[in-house]
TIFIKOL-746279 format. One line per 2 residues: their letters; for each residue y, z, x of N, C-alpha, C. Coordinates in Angstrom, 3 decimals. Atoms other than C-alpha are relative to their C-alpha. Example, Ala and Ser with C-alpha at 12.3 -4.5 7.8 and 13.67 -1.06 7.14 Angstrom:
2
as = -1.190/0.000/0.890/-4.500/7.800/12.300/1.200/0.000/0.900; -1.190/-0.060/-0.820/-1.060/7.140/13.670/1.090/0.730/-0.770
//
This chain:
251
pi = 1.476/0.265/-0.141/12.765/-2.377/7.986/-0.824/1.049/-0.497; 0.922/-1.191/-0.135/10.073/-0.172/6.570/-1.808/-1.348/0.107
lm = 1.070/0.603/-0.016/7.044/-1.416/7.611/-1.386/0.479/-0.805; 0.903/-0.417/0.900/3.952/-1.517/5.868/-1.476/-0.676/0.985
yh = 1.138/0.180/-0.890/0.750/-0.730/8.578/-1.026/0.587/-1.075; 0.889/-0.020/0.375/-3.142/-0.293/7.273/-0.421/1.173/1.017
gi = 0.413/-0.340/-0.969/-5.512/0.479/9.535/0.317/-0.381/1.442; -0.771/0.622/-1.565/-4.876/-0.057/13.840/-1.570/0.109/1.050
ad = 1.495/0.053/-0.201/-8.222/-1.053/14.707/-0.570/-1.968/0.780; 0.272/1.357/0.499/-9.463/-4.428/15.702/-1.662/-0.126/-0.474
ap = 1.194/0.105/1.513/-11.572/-5.180/12.613/0.236/-1.365/-0.763; -0.038/1.331/0.344/-11.792/-8.980/12.279/-0.497/0.062/-1.831
ep = -0.107/-0.241/1.265/-11.420/-9.881/8.646/-0.245/-1.213/-0.622; 0.453/1.682/0.696/-13.292/-13.437/7.724/-0.031/0.131/-1.635
gv = -0.268/0.717/1.547/-12.454/-15.010/4.644/1.215/0.628/-0.906; -1.035/-0.213/0.741/-9.119/-13.133/3.969/0.968/-0.543/0.632
ap = -1.376/0.595/-0.445/-6.069/-14.644/3.884/0.984/1.016/0.696; -1.148/-0.992/-0.529/-3.590/-13.634/6.612/1.121/0.719/-0.330
yy = -0.941/-1.207/0.417/-1.191/-12.222/4.538/-0.478/1.138/-0.365; 0.547/-1.080/0.567/-3.513/-9.962/3.161/-0.872/0.801/0.688
qt = 0.923/-0.374/-1.026/-5.219/-9.026/5.823/0.749/1.549/0.502; -0.941/-1.701/-0.526/-4.430/-4.626/7.089/-0.536/0.314/1.046
st = 0.323/-0.961/-1.625/-5.861/-4.194/10.375/0.891/-0.579/0.945; -0.993/1.031/-1.037/-3.732/-4.767/13.290/-0.457/0.874/1.691
sp = 0.947/-0.582/-0.696/-5.511/-4.121/16.439/0.699/0.664/1.101; -1.148/-0.931/-0.350/-3.827/-1.381/18.873/0.466/-0.612/1.378
an = -0.719/0.777/-0.550/-2.764/-3.614/21.424/0.797/-0.484/-0.467; -0.663/0.759/0.710/-1.230/-5.704/19.186/1.431/1.297/-0.582
fr = -0.933/-1.097/0.432/0.773/-2.376/17.762/0.716/0.735/0.811; -0.633/-0.401/-1.261/1.633/-1.134/21.143/0.936/-1.260/0.356
rq = -1.659/0.990/-0.513/3.659/-4.285/21.958/0.729/0.004/-1.235; -1.194/-0.180/0.967/5.341/-3.948/18.653/0.705/1.343/-0.052
lg = -0.688/-0.815/-0.473/6.053/-0.653/19.341/1.220/-0.240/1.455; -1.063/-0.034/-1.966/7.515/-1.641/23.375/0.583/-1.142/-0.675
ll = -1.246/0.816/0.188/9.629/-4.385/21.335/0.878/0.971/-1.306; -1.084/-1.303/0.446/11.028/-1.792/18.919/0.665/0.929/0.798
ae = -0.523/-0.815/-0.481/11.781/0.513/21.364/0.993/-0.704/1.175; -0.999/0.631/-0.125/13.294/-2.314/23.456/1.428/-0.619/-0.659
qg = -1.293/0.291/0.298/15.803/-3.265/21.004/0.815/0.624/-0.535; -0.234/-1.424/0.096/16.521/0.138/20.544/-0.036/0.823/-1.211
fr = 0.160/-0.512/1.353/15.455/0.915/17.030/-0.311/1.663/-0.057; 0.192/-0.899/0.239/14.853/4.458/16.204/-0.542/0.111/-1.695
al = 0.355/-0.110/1.372/12.256/5.727/13.864/0.168/1.065/-0.988; -0.332/-0.987/0.740/12.757/7.435/10.708/-1.270/0.407/-0.750
dl = 0.629/-0.213/0.767/10.771/8.944/8.642/0.385/-0.099/-1.762; -0.245/0.673/1.155/10.824/7.786/4.510/0.956/1.028/-0.855
pq = -1.219/-0.628/0.161/13.275/10.696/3.614/1.109/0.249/1.087; -0.818/0.419/-0.666/15.215/10.541/6.369/0.301/-1.235/-0.140
al = -0.705/1.560/0.515/15.580/6.964/5.532/0.711/0.024/-1.012; -0.728/0.112/1.738/16.699/7.415/1.882/1.043/0.857/0.300
dl = -1.351/-0.408/0.185/19.409/10.084/2.983/0.927/-0.556/1.045; -0.970/0.794/-0.570/20.679/7.776/5.490/0.039/-1.288/-1.320
lr = -0.719/0.663/0.977/21.063/5.178/2.892/0.649/0.208/-1.083; -0.987/-1.220/0.371/22.631/7.560/0.548/1.642/0.256/0.778
qp = -1.303/-0.584/-0.010/25.531/8.082/2.960/1.056/-1.441/-0.015; -0.922/0.852/0.317/28.597/6.312/2.336/0.557/-0.463/1.502
dp = -0.109/0.871/-1.427/29.415/5.704/6.175/-1.267/0.379/0.844; 1.536/-0.270/-0.835/25.682/5.909/8.280/0.503/-0.204/0.912
pp = -0.341/0.273/-1.670/26.123/6.479/11.915/-0.780/-1.190/0.265; 0.315/1.201/-0.372/25.814/3.348/13.663/-1.467/0.193/0.940
gk = 1.413/0.008/-0.803/22.245/2.308/15.209/-0.880/-1.081/-0.849; 1.564/0.693/0.557/19.061/0.336/14.441/-1.033/1.009/-0.550
yl = 1.344/-1.101/0.219/16.833/2.282/12.159/-1.175/-0.994/-0.982; 1.466/0.538/1.394/13.372/1.777/10.636/-0.792/0.811/-0.330
vi = 0.825/-0.680/0.224/10.952/3.068/8.947/-1.911/-0.091/0.394; 1.509/0.800/-0.084/6.925/2.763/9.974/-0.532/0.692/-1.057
tf = 0.722/-0.410/0.359/4.673/3.432/7.468/-1.419/-0.424/-0.016; 1.253/-0.219/-0.181/0.749/3.873/7.008/-0.668/0.246/-1.254
dd = 0.626/0.497/1.176/-1.356/3.226/3.893/-1.302/0.200/0.205; 1.330/-0.178/0.224/-4.698/4.595/2.908/-1.155/1.125/0.975
gl = 0.386/-1.571/-0.862/-4.827/7.962/5.780/-1.398/-0.752/0.512; 1.214/0.172/-1.205/-7.284/6.046/8.174/0.067/0.793/1.662
rn = -0.397/-0.807/-1.122/-8.460/7.927/11.181/0.455/-0.691/1.155; -0.826/0.895/-0.975/-7.559/5.209/13.435/1.194/0.293/-0.105
vy = -0.943/-0.353/-0.071/-4.384/6.108/12.811/0.678/1.349/1.005; -0.679/-1.141/-1.403/-4.405/9.594/14.690/-0.619/-0.518/1.302
te = 0.248/0.497/-1.370/-6.707/7.928/17.112/0.508/-0.780/0.844; -0.461/0.483/-0.763/-4.843/5.193/18.277/1.642/-0.294/-0.604
af = -1.507/0.586/0.158/-1.286/4.616/16.519/1.078/1.791/0.197; -0.746/-1.359/-0.586/-0.474/8.792/16.911/0.553/-0.029/1.447
pa = -0.662/0.051/-1.694/-0.598/8.748/20.539/0.957/-1.445/0.302; -1.118/1.317/-0.040/1.381/4.959/20.438/1.159/0.695/-0.099
lr = -1.577/-0.240/0.460/4.071/6.662/18.663/0.661/1.200/0.946; -0.366/-1.772/-0.973/4.506/10.013/20.722/0.440/-0.866/1.208
eh = 0.010/1.005/-0.585/4.677/7.468/23.358/1.222/-0.566/0.076; -1.438/0.721/-0.429/7.757/6.165/22.616/0.744/0.858/-1.135
gf = -0.861/-0.477/1.074/9.166/8.869/20.482/0.607/-0.384/-1.480; -0.460/0.135/1.231/9.062/8.001/17.207/-0.802/0.269/-0.911
ta = 0.692/-0.531/0.971/7.804/9.415/13.814/-0.470/-1.432/-0.791; 0.646/0.898/0.832/6.008/7.872/10.995/-0.022/0.573/-1.470
tv = 0.795/-1.126/1.488/4.663/8.704/7.263/-0.759/-0.930/-0.538; 1.125/0.093/0.331/1.523/8.350/6.159/-0.634/0.344/-0.980
fl = 0.560/-0.410/0.966/0.084/8.018/2.966/-1.184/0.173/-0.296; 1.873/-1.164/-0.195/-3.264/9.986/1.751/-0.244/-0.398/-1.432
pt = 0.957/-0.218/0.517/-5.640/9.036/-0.717/-0.538/1.279/-0.359; 0.871/-1.682/-0.471/-6.865/12.858/-1.149/-1.168/0.399/-0.090
af = 2.007/0.148/0.425/-10.114/12.279/-2.772/-0.676/-0.318/1.587; 0.053/0.417/-0.323/-10.872/10.851/0.495/0.473/0.674/1.876
ia = -0.629/-0.782/-0.966/-9.028/13.736/3.119/-0.721/1.268/-0.180; 0.847/-1.465/0.234/-11.260/16.730/3.533/-0.201/0.807/1.482
dr = 0.326/-1.351/-1.313/-12.242/19.173/6.073/-1.116/-0.807/0.834; 0.521/0.828/-0.824/-15.215/16.821/6.948/0.081/-1.419/-0.391
rr = -0.308/1.606/-0.354/-14.922/13.333/7.988/-0.725/-1.017/-1.714; 0.521/0.872/1.357/-15.009/10.955/4.833/0.331/-1.576/0.355
af = -0.581/1.295/-0.812/-14.545/7.316/4.501/0.473/-1.075/-1.724; -0.766/1.158/1.169/-12.819/4.707/2.308/-0.045/-1.530/0.450
kn = 0.775/1.725/0.056/-14.027/1.110/2.034/-0.476/-0.492/1.652; 0.390/-0.107/-1.412/-16.338/1.796/4.873/0.601/0.405/1.352
ae = -0.562/-0.558/-0.871/-13.647/3.271/7.201/0.295/1.700/0.165; -0.126/-1.968/-0.173/-13.241/7.024/8.413/1.107/0.216/-0.360
cl = -1.798/-0.185/0.430/-10.385/8.499/6.731/0.165/1.575/0.955; -0.626/-1.047/-0.242/-8.484/11.448/8.407/-0.182/1.210/-0.452
tw = 0.345/-1.569/0.298/-9.450/15.050/8.185/1.346/0.618/-0.072; -0.928/-0.600/0.345/-6.895/17.487/6.838/0.412/0.898/1.434
ae = -0.278/-0.843/-1.058/-7.078/19.452/10.411/0.939/-1.103/0.817; -1.224/0.839/-0.878/-5.502/15.786/12.244/1.103/-0.043/-1.388
ar = -1.539/0.585/0.217/-3.130/15.231/9.697/0.910/1.546/0.023; -1.205/-0.924/0.326/-1.767/19.167/9.511/0.545/0.282/1.681
em = -0.348/-0.414/-1.004/-1.723/18.640/13.555/0.728/-1.325/0.238; -1.161/1.457/0.698/-0.008/15.028/12.829/1.340/0.665/-0.086
rr = -1.001/-0.723/0.418/2.163/17.239/10.872/0.887/0.492/1.341; -0.339/-0.715/-0.608/3.165/19.568/13.390/0.983/-0.329/1.450
rg = -0.015/0.634/-0.920/3.946/17.105/15.919/1.365/-1.384/-0.474; -0.264/0.844/0.290/6.193/15.339/13.516/-0.028/-1.439/-1.241
ir = 0.203/1.546/1.234/4.431/12.601/10.900/0.052/0.697/-0.993; -0.392/-0.068/1.023/5.664/12.743/8.000/-1.659/-0.454/-1.152
fg = 1.073/0.368/1.130/3.112/12.549/4.943/0.293/0.028/-1.939; -0.088/-0.165/1.243/2.773/11.353/1.438/-1.053/-0.540/-0.883
sh = 1.381/-0.067/0.556/0.846/10.755/-1.368/-0.429/-1.657/-0.849; 0.292/1.062/0.439/-0.996/7.884/-2.223/-1.525/-0.586/-1.268
tv = 0.608/-0.801/0.927/-2.572/9.189/-5.330/-1.667/0.625/0.037; 0.947/-1.159/-0.417/-6.090/10.721/-5.278/-1.309/-1.273/0.209
nh = 0.884/0.349/-0.324/-8.696/8.062/-5.639/0.605/-1.799/0.018; -0.466/1.627/-0.217/-6.542/4.664/-4.566/-0.210/-0.716/-1.296
pe = 0.258/1.088/0.937/-7.147/3.478/-8.143/1.281/-1.636/-0.311; -0.879/1.248/0.354/-5.388/0.197/-9.586/0.873/0.268/-1.279
lv = -0.747/-0.122/1.335/-2.936/2.115/-11.750/0.546/-0.590/-1.255; -0.456/0.359/1.151/-2.051/-0.511/-14.135/-1.242/0.197/-0.796
rl = 1.012/0.474/0.640/-5.141/-0.385/-15.358/-0.570/1.155/-0.744; 0.388/-0.885/0.235/-5.216/3.298/-15.909/0.480/0.293/-1.606
sw = -1.647/-0.998/1.102/-3.823/5.355/-19.161/0.616/0.524/0.700; -0.491/-0.670/-0.686/-1.255/7.305/-18.772/-0.140/1.552/0.053
pe = 0.417/-2.068/-0.711/-2.952/10.812/-18.843/-0.502/-0.494/1.381; 0.631/0.413/-1.108/-4.940/8.975/-15.955/0.459/0.061/1.377
ie = -0.422/0.382/-1.300/-2.122/7.827/-14.069/0.814/1.124/0.436; -0.514/-0.950/-0.462/-0.401/10.739/-14.142/-0.880/1.466/0.703
re = 1.347/-1.016/-1.249/-3.765/13.145/-12.843/0.169/-0.815/1.034; 0.336/0.385/-1.728/-3.786/10.933/-9.919/1.285/0.502/0.682
lr = -1.450/-0.934/-0.516/0.123/12.035/-9.423/0.100/0.772/0.489; 0.045/-0.950/-0.286/-0.099/14.792/-9.784/-0.789/0.986/0.828
ds = 1.211/-1.182/-0.538/-3.212/16.364/-8.225/0.047/-0.931/1.152; -0.217/0.192/-1.519/-2.553/14.135/-5.051/0.788/0.958/0.289
kt = -1.441/-0.767/-0.156/1.178/15.635/-4.897/-0.831/1.134/0.286; 0.705/-1.403/0.327/-0.733/19.205/-5.708/-0.782/0.245/1.595
el = 0.943/0.146/-1.360/-3.484/18.763/-2.653/0.762/-0.126/1.020; -1.049/0.463/-1.589/-0.779/17.510/0.179/0.735/1.366/0.059
er = -0.969/-0.829/-0.241/1.211/20.749/-0.347/-1.112/0.442/-0.411; 0.412/-1.413/-0.047/-1.493/23.075/-0.743/-0.429/0.054/1.181
ql = 1.002/0.200/-1.296/-3.167/21.518/2.713/1.148/0.308/1.338; -0.835/-0.370/-1.167/0.140/21.194/4.511/1.269/0.439/-0.431
ge = -1.134/-1.314/0.340/2.354/24.130/2.773/1.868/-0.612/-0.100; -1.629/0.107/0.265/6.083/22.048/1.836/-0.012/-1.290/-0.604
pa = -0.669/1.088/1.234/7.125/19.495/-0.796/-1.226/-1.072/0.128; 0.609/0.929/-0.624/4.965/16.400/-0.804/1.517/-0.954/-0.888
ta = -1.296/0.682/0.644/8.479/13.943/-2.169/-0.616/-1.571/-0.264; -0.212/1.548/0.510/7.213/10.590/-1.482/-1.198/-0.942/0.028
fa = 1.413/0.353/0.937/4.680/8.270/-3.200/0.094/-1.893/0.565; -0.086/1.155/-0.042/3.439/5.031/-2.176/-1.305/-0.726/-0.836
yp = 1.057/0.590/1.128/1.844/2.602/-4.980/-1.439/-0.860/0.868; 1.356/0.855/-0.591/-1.941/1.385/-3.849/0.219/-1.197/-0.791
fa = 0.237/1.775/-0.130/-2.758/-2.584/-4.182/1.885/-0.091/-0.560; -1.503/0.383/-0.300/-0.022/-4.583/-5.165/0.930/0.313/-1.336
fp = -0.902/-0.774/0.934/3.194/-3.273/-7.404/0.133/-0.836/-1.107; 0.118/1.215/0.915/3.097/-4.852/-10.607/1.866/-0.013/-0.319
qc = -1.640/-0.383/-0.092/7.553/-5.408/-10.267/0.375/-0.986/-1.109; -0.564/0.916/0.530/7.131/-7.978/-13.067/-0.111/0.596/-1.549
dh = 0.415/-0.917/1.484/5.699/-5.415/-16.007/1.181/0.907/0.266; -1.096/-0.702/-0.309/9.202/-4.056/-16.110/-0.026/1.757/-1.227
gf = 0.374/-1.463/1.094/7.930/-1.323/-19.337/-0.633/0.743/1.574; 1.013/-1.213/-0.801/5.008/-0.004/-16.694/1.277/0.409/0.940
tr = -0.430/-1.301/-0.936/7.325/0.631/-14.117/1.240/0.532/-0.015; -0.941/-0.979/0.407/10.009/1.960/-15.839/-0.527/1.291/-0.348
rl = 0.390/-1.157/0.449/7.826/4.440/-17.086/-0.876/0.530/1.006; 0.594/-0.520/-1.275/6.143/4.851/-13.941/1.016/0.592/0.759
rg = -0.747/-0.900/-0.541/9.246/5.803/-12.375/0.498/0.773/-0.477; -0.431/-1.631/0.579/10.238/8.642/-14.671/-1.092/0.809/-0.074
ll = 0.534/-1.298/-0.756/7.055/9.900/-14.080/-0.296/0.483/1.060; 0.223/-0.346/-1.128/7.083/9.619/-10.852/1.090/1.260/0.048
ag = -0.723/-1.058/-0.052/10.403/11.534/-10.836/0.139/1.244/-1.144; 0.123/-1.385/0.841/9.260/14.097/-13.334/-0.859/1.233/0.453
ig = 0.891/-1.220/-0.487/6.413/15.467/-11.631/0.569/0.026/1.869; -0.740/-1.230/-1.305/9.022/16.296/-8.258/0.083/-1.459/1.098
yt = -0.342/1.476/-1.180/8.832/12.460/-6.150/1.470/-0.521/-0.143; -1.651/0.788/0.358/12.060/10.842/-5.051/0.013/-1.043/0.395
cc = 0.037/1.763/-0.555/10.655/7.603/-3.375/-1.140/-0.437/-0.749; 1.732/1.741/0.057/8.091/4.695/-3.949/0.157/-0.949/0.822
at = 0.453/0.777/-0.473/7.148/2.979/-1.588/-0.903/-1.314/-0.514; 0.860/1.191/0.807/5.593/-0.994/-2.508/0.025/-0.572/1.051
tm = 0.555/0.878/-0.973/4.290/-3.841/-1.528/0.810/-1.385/-0.298; -0.732/1.044/-0.150/7.314/-6.022/-2.640/0.504/-0.017/0.904
lg = -0.700/0.019/-1.056/8.896/-7.730/-0.002/1.105/0.126/0.331; -1.365/-0.110/-0.526/11.888/-7.193/2.242/0.329/1.356/0.421
ra = -0.892/-0.962/-1.256/14.304/-4.411/3.874/0.260/1.021/-1.346; -0.591/-1.038/1.157/15.440/-1.316/1.741/1.566/-0.258/0.672
rp = -1.370/0.095/-0.337/19.479/-1.182/1.531/0.349/0.543/-1.042; -1.106/-1.095/0.736/22.278/1.074/0.520/-0.380/-0.081/-1.591
ga = 0.072/0.130/1.380/21.905/1.125/-3.457/-1.380/-0.028/-0.699; 1.131/0.939/0.936/18.625/0.148/-3.886/-0.770/1.241/-0.637
dp = 0.517/-0.662/0.699/16.462/1.892/-6.365/-1.298/0.758/1.272; 1.651/-0.919/-1.006/13.965/4.589/-4.079/-0.736/-0.035/-0.835
fr = 1.434/0.615/0.349/11.334/3.719/-6.618/-0.561/-0.813/-0.054; 0.356/1.503/0.240/11.086/0.426/-5.940/0.294/-0.362/1.677
lq = -0.845/-0.278/-1.573/11.523/0.532/-2.096/-0.932/-1.040/0.562; 0.701/1.060/-0.656/10.441/-2.843/-0.299/-0.556/0.224/1.322
rl = 0.834/-0.288/-1.161/8.159/-3.240/2.675/-0.419/-1.125/0.682; 0.463/1.158/-0.795/7.312/-5.680/5.507/-1.632/0.071/0.231
pv = 1.468/-0.306/-0.363/3.593/-6.143/5.651/-0.466/-0.463/1.702; 0.528/0.337/-1.546/2.010/-6.044/9.233/-1.316/0.339/0.665
ns = 1.140/0.439/-0.237/-0.880/-7.374/10.805/-0.756/-0.351/1.224; 0.015/0.113/-0.806/-2.699/-8.221/13.690/0.266/-1.523/0.468
ld = -0.459/1.459/-0.701/-1.830/-11.948/13.285/1.452/-0.373/0.246; -1.752/0.327/-0.197/2.260/-11.032/13.882/0.346/-0.216/1.166
da = -0.503/-0.245/-1.309/2.963/-12.299/16.974/1.194/0.427/0.298; -1.382/-0.180/-0.662/6.135/-11.506/18.791/0.940/-0.313/-0.824
al = -0.680/0.236/0.456/7.959/-13.672/17.109/0.064/0.027/-1.128; 0.220/-0.552/1.039/7.004/-13.090/13.522/0.303/1.480/-0.268
fd = 0.147/-1.880/0.447/7.036/-9.653/13.797/1.555/0.214/0.383; -1.647/-0.378/0.095/11.161/-9.424/15.076/0.313/-1.053/-1.162
ak = -0.526/0.711/1.401/11.563/-12.533/12.130/0.109/1.348/-1.106; -0.171/-1.069/1.117/10.793/-9.587/9.662/0.463/1.223/0.260
lq = -0.565/-1.069/-0.265/12.512/-7.344/11.465/1.661/0.024/0.053; -1.065/0.674/0.153/15.722/-9.440/11.437/0.896/-0.010/-1.296
gd = -0.208/0.766/1.479/15.457/-10.283/7.873/-0.523/-1.320/-0.340; -0.013/0.568/0.473/14.200/-13.593/8.041/-0.836/-0.595/-0.926
yd = 1.319/-0.046/0.886/10.950/-12.920/6.148/0.772/0.421/-1.034; -0.180/-0.871/1.527/13.031/-11.419/2.934/0.147/-0.795/-1.066
wl = 0.218/0.975/1.523/13.558/-14.744/0.846/-0.846/-0.108/-0.371; 1.059/-0.296/0.701/9.801/-14.580/0.570/-0.022/0.765/-1.205
al = 0.175/-1.502/0.622/10.470/-11.519/-1.533/0.317/-1.132/-1.685; -0.621/0.166/1.463/12.146/-14.301/-4.559/-1.026/-1.454/0.084
iq = 0.535/0.775/0.111/8.774/-16.525/-3.884/-1.208/0.824/-0.603; 1.368/-1.603/0.788/6.564/-12.946/-4.508/-0.005/-0.050/-1.477
av = -0.293/-0.542/1.102/8.381/-12.467/-7.679/0.087/-1.152/-0.872; 1.012/1.526/1.016/7.678/-16.355/-9.320/-0.754/0.295/-0.074
vk = 0.977/-0.011/0.191/4.752/-16.105/-8.607/-1.040/1.031/-0.770; 0.925/-1.155/0.956/3.409/-12.725/-9.863/0.891/0.087/-1.459
gf = -0.804/-0.155/1.663/6.226/-13.507/-12.926/-1.308/-0.620/-0.623; 0.487/0.694/0.294/4.026/-16.400/-13.340/-1.598/0.316/-0.569
kr = 1.428/-0.459/0.001/0.638/-15.224/-13.080/0.037/1.210/-1.228; 0.039/-0.981/1.591/1.676/-12.333/-15.902/-0.001/-1.017/-1.498
r = 0.018/1.076/1.517/1.998/-15.084/-18.611/-1.282/0.006/-0.165
//
């Protein structure tokens, strides 16, 4: 499982369908981490997980990846302490235009500062790119897309002093636009990324394309039963419905 979180906050989302809500309350997040610990899961960062999936005979155990999109401040204030309590790592994807030395905001939510990101990295949290400006890439020209991918990677590496190889696609991944996704894959690989986390539903499997990684969205409406169902694969069948709906919309 690659879990996809956004904000860890008590933030009601009136008028937003349950599937599309992006806030997880701190209390619910802690309960979810407790469930993971009880079940014996070990959290890996995304590059570690890809290395594991490539192994012909991986070590036994229960593994997962915890990811956060958008680089919100509450990942530092709420998620980070809870992760440390359980000895879990995570991968946080940053839209670099909203991360600075002084506090900035994305969609009216405060974002991390670079000092906070560096502290988290020193304590084992991995960071990846979520573009510069968080645009809908499919609506941009290819030179604009390349700038978003390249400039965010450059800034991450300048600020954190290490290669940035993980990328998370902002907004819904256009999985049915095969021409676009093939060209995007080539561009990501050419710039130096090794993987792309998407909004496609499901769990990562050996042999999967690392540039089309499936994830499982999590929010405050996930009770223990639903959360556990996602971990065990009982949510994976929705990937087919997701693909059919997206294909129909593209016609």
